[in-house]
C-alpha positions, 0 to 999 in steps of 0.5 A: 847759368841761370839761378835755380829757385829754391822756392815752388810755384805756389810759394811764389803765388799770392797768398791773398786776394792783392790790394787795388794798384798792386804791381804782380807779375801775370805769365810773361807780363808786369800787371796792375791790380785794378780791382775785385771781379767775381769769383776769386778773380781780380781785374788787371791791366797789362800791355801786350806784345803788340803794345795795346793796354788790355783789362782782363779777369783773372784769378788772383791765385795765378798772379806771382809776387813781384819780386825784387826791382822792377828796374 
């Protein structure tokens, strides 16, 4: 049975703009923050299901804190 999280969605999201090089979670991917874009957005680098690395601008409020360890 999966553990039930007591944190709400907004508590898991980042509270402020992440620094360059920060690892975070966006949707089902772990991403690296590359830098700031305009309009409360940041550029991220991620590897998609097809194995291609892509750079995308996303709102930093949609990034979630990377909890625990990666491995």
